[in-house]
N, C-alpha and C positions, 0 to 999 in steps of 0.2 A: 330623694336622688334624682338630679335632672334625667330626664326620659334620655338624653344622648348619652349618657353614662351608663356602663354596668350592662350593655347588650353581650348576650353568649348564644352560641348556637347551641341549640336544642338537639339531645342527642337522638330523642323521639321527636320526628316532625309534627307539629303544631299545625293545621291548615290555616290558623289564623295570621300566623306569622309568613307571609308567602315568600319575599325576596329579602329576607335578611342577609347581611355580612357577604355579598354574592362576589366581592371585589376579591381574587387572588385564591378563592375557594376552587376546590376540583371542579365542582358544576361552571364555573366562571370560565376557566380555561377548555372545558367541553364543546360550551356553546359556543365561545369566540374562534375555536376551532371550526367548529360548523358554518360560523358566519363570516369565514376570512373571506368567501368570495361573496359576490353581491347575491344578496339572499333575493332568489326567485319569486318567492311569496309578494313581495312589495313591486316587483318592476315588470309588471305585467301591460304597462302602457294604461292601465285605466286608474289602479291606486292613486291618489291624490290629486288625480285629475278630473275624475266623473265622479258625481254624486252617487248615492247606494249603501247598500248595507253590505258588509264583507264579515265573513267568519271564518278561522282555522282554529283548527285543533292540533294540540302539542301531540305528537307523535315520534316517540324516542328522538329528543332535541332537536325534529324537524316540525317548520310551522306547515301543515297540511290545509289547503283548503277545504271547508266542508261544503259538500255537493249542497245546491238552494233547496231541494228537496227536504234537507233534515235542518233547513233553518227554525230555529225555535225551539229543538230538541236538545237537549245538555246531558250528560252522563256524569252521573256523580264520583266516579273514578278518573275523569280528565280533567285537564285545563283547557280553554279557550281564550282567543283573544277574537275581539268584535270590533269593529270599527263604522261608526255611522258618519258618512260625509255628504253636508248640504251646500249646495250654493245659495248664497246668500245675495241679495242685491243690495249693494252700496246705496245708503240715502245720498242723494243729491247734496253737495257741499261737504259731505263726510271725508276727511283725508283727502281734499281734493278730486273725490269722486262725483260722477254724473249718475243718471237715469241710467245708462248702458251699461255701467260697469257691476261684475260682482266679483265675491270672492267664494273660495271654499272655506269651509268651517267643519273640523273634525274632531270627533269624540271616540275615543278608544276605552274598551272596559276590556280587563283580563278577569275571565271568570274563573273561580277554583271551586272544583266539587267537594264534597265534604271527605272525598276519601281519595283526594288527588294524590298523586306522590309528591315527595319534595322535588324530585327532578324536574318533574313536568309544570309544577306551581313556579318553581324558579326560573325555569325557560320561558313562559309564558310571560312573567316580570319581564325578565331580559329584555326579550322582544318585543315588548310592548314600548320600552325606553327606544330600543332601533329604531321601530315602526314612526315614534314620533318625531326620530333623528330625522327620518326621509321626509316627514312633514314639516319639515324647516321647525321642528320644536314649538309648532303651533297650536299643538291638539290637545285637549283636556284628557288626562290620563285617570281613569277608575277603578280600583280594585272593586270586584265582585265577590259577593261570597253566598254560594249556593243560599243558606239559610235564611238571608236576609238581603234579597235583592233591593238597589237604590229604585226611588223613582224614575230616573233618567233610564237606567238597564230596562226595566220593566215596561216602560211605554214601548219600547219596540218590538214587543210581542204580546198582541192581545191574548193567544195561546201560548203560554210558556209550559214547556215539558219537560220533567226531571226523571231520568231514568236510572235503572241501577247498572252497576257495572262499568267497564270503561275500554278504552283500547288495548291496554295492557293485559284485560281479562280474556282478550280475543272473543269481543261479543258479536264480530259481522265474518269469524274465520272458521270458515268450513275444508275440511280436507278430504271429504269422500264423497260419493254422490248420494249417499243414504240421506235419508229425512231426519234431522236431528230430533232428538227425543223432547217432544215437547215439555217445559216447565210453567207452570202456571203463573199468569201475571196478574196482579193487583194494582188497579190504576184509582188514586183518589183523586176528586174531581172538586174543585172549592174556587170560592171568588177570591181572586187576588187581593192580598193583604194592603198592598201597595196603593196609597192616594194617588200617585203618578202613574198607575197602569191602567186605567181608565175604566168606566162603571161597569163594561161588560167583559172584563178580562178575568181569564179565569187561570188557575194553575192545574196542571195535570201532573201528578207526581207519583211515580210507580213505589209501592210500598212491599214489604216482606209479606207473602200471602198467608196471612194469619189472621183468625176471627179478630184477635186482639187490637188488630189495626183500624178495623170498623168503627165507625162513627156517626152517630145519628144524627149530628148536625151537616155531613155532606153526602155526596152519592160515589159510590164505587161501582167500578167494573172489573169483572173478573173474567178473564179471558182463560178457558180452559182446552183452547185448540181446536175442538171440533163443537162449542157452543161459547156463547157469551151471554153473561148475567150481567143485569143492571141493578144494583142494590140502592135502593133509595132512601137515605134516614130519613126518621119521620120528621125530622126539623130541618131539613135540606131548602135551599130557596129554590124556587120556580126558574131564575136564569141557571142556575148549577144543572136541573132537569136537560133543560134544554140545550145547554153546553156539551152535556154528558151523551146526549143523543148523537150531536154534530163528531164528535170522539168516535162514537160507535160507529159510523156510517162511515167515516175514513177508515176505520179498523177492516169492515165490512168489504170494502171496495176491492183489497188486496186478496180477500179469501171469503166465499161465501159461505156463512155458515148460520145456525140459528140466533137469534137473539131474544132473550128473555128479560123482559123488564119488572121487578118486585118491588113493591113497597116494604118499608120494614115492619107495618102494621100487619100485611098478611102472614097467613102461619107458613106459606108457601116459601116466605124468605130463608125458611130455616134450612132450606135446602143449599142457600151460599155458605151462611155459618157452618153448617156439615162440610161441605168443599174443603174449608179452611181450616178445619180440624176442630172445630167447635160441635161436636156432635154430643158431648154430654153436658151440653149446657139448656138450659129453659128458656125460650125467648121471653117471656112475661116476666121473669126474675134477673133478667143480664141487661144492666146499663151499658150500651156501647160508647164508649168517651175514649178517645185518643189522642193526645197533643198532634196539633197540625206540625210537618215538617217544616214550614215555612211560614215565617211571620215577618213583620214591619218592625223595624227599630224602630225604639221608644225616645222620643225627642228629649233631649234633657233640658231644664226649663232655662238657665241661662246661658245666652251666647259666650265665649270667651275669644279674645284674640291675644296669640302668643307670639314672639319676635324671636327669632333663630339669628344671631349676630355674632360675626369675630370681629367688629368694626374697634373692639380696645385690646385687641392681640390676643384673646381666647375666646374660644366658641361657647356662646351662653344662651340659654332659653328661658326667658321670662316672659311673666305675664305684662302683656300690653296695655289692654281694656276688657271690660267686660261688660255685658249690659247690650241694650237694644239701639244705644247708641253709635255703635262701630259704621265707620263711612270707610268709603275707598281713600280718603284723604288721609287716614289713620295709617295706610300702608307705605312704606319707604322703598322706594328703586333699587335701593342698595343694599337690601337685607332679603331673607325668607320667613315668611308670616304662616300661621297654622290657625285657621279660624275653627273652632268648634261651635257649627252652627246646629247642633243638635242630633236629625239622623246622621249626618254627614261631618265628616272631617275633612275641610279643605287647605290645600296648601298654594299660596300662592309666592310666587318666583320673582323678585323684582330684576328688571335688565343689569342692574349695576353688582348683582349678590357674587360674592365670592366665590373662588373655585371649593373652599371648605363648605361653605354653606349650600352650594347646588349638591354637594355631593353627600351632605349629612341628613338632607330634609327625609329620607325615605326613613332611615333608623329612628329618628326623631317622632315620625308619625306613627311608626309602628310601636315606639315604646309607649307613646300617648297612650293609643289607643287599647293597649294592652293593659293600662292601668286603669281604664275605666270599668266599672263594674258590669256595664253590658257591651264588653268588647267585641262579643260573636254577633251581634246586630249592626256593628257601626260600620259602614264602607268609608273609604276615604278617597279623596280626588284631587289633582294636581293641576294646576292651570298657570301659565307664565304672564308677566305684566304686557297689557296691549292685546292678550288673547284670550280675557275671561270666560267670556260666552256668556249666555243668559241665567243658567242655572247658577253661575257662581254670585252673579249682580244680584239675583232673587234673595241667595242665601244672606247677602250682604243686610239688605233691604226689610228681609223676615222680619 
């Protein structure tokens, strides 16, 4: 079955299918109603004009700016929009430019937590398209999944922090003056699996505070409220130990509590296991292994280029070329193309593409990604002709 056929709305939301079939849906009408007036998030005199990193969280169909001190921390129950804008000097002679001319280059990511709601995910996707329109359709758009961040997204955050909960669960809402009851928090700290993240980049991932989530290859930080324990797995890297120390230092700035660092090889490390419910296990007889919650997508061996076209009166999706010989010249500005580059699936929209082709690209790429065996680890991105950006060109040339 061609990828553009047979698309249905899932009764139970699957977070892999973020913005499916929004047109004329209840969600579409709700979001359009919220967007009837000019979106204040984009109209602050800075977006589109100044370089920088900007992050918004979706809250009840609204685009809410995230405080800068929270940049790099994402809750698995939420959806976010991230904009990276850079001012690039135009090369002398390029499109009539000179050395003093520059242009703004924009990359938009909509990040979906593994437990985000359908409404939040759909709103993030819808608002991403709206933001691209505000930027005159020149931005590269990326869908980001919590479980497998792309190289481009990972490069933005030397320390990416994933926390449990979300705005709908009221993780920041306190109605009384009483001190909230402390809940043990367990952070898993490990080297970022993405090659694009940088050599010293790490992931700080909150996991359920149980001993079964310990792993001898990583470092864990247990925050008990009145004391913080650092549990160093016997095979963890020196860099992970150093980064864990930095994380703990940041935690103790807000509250002055005792910190105890324990190596897995020490008998004293059993205290951490006990606090996590492992009082009846024996250290010497237990192997601590738990799959990492974030991984890097596995690149498929053969690149493929597909064409989405209605030039013959009916919308068709077909393989145009495969292998390492795919070039920019293989793209036709009258159609839409899908490039499966391995870790990322790219959509290239030609200037002369028809309205139907432009409207269908999203459904097509989602259907295509869903048909891949490793769909959960595949990100996708969209560019338009003339605004491809370096990442797309690199994917073509790889």
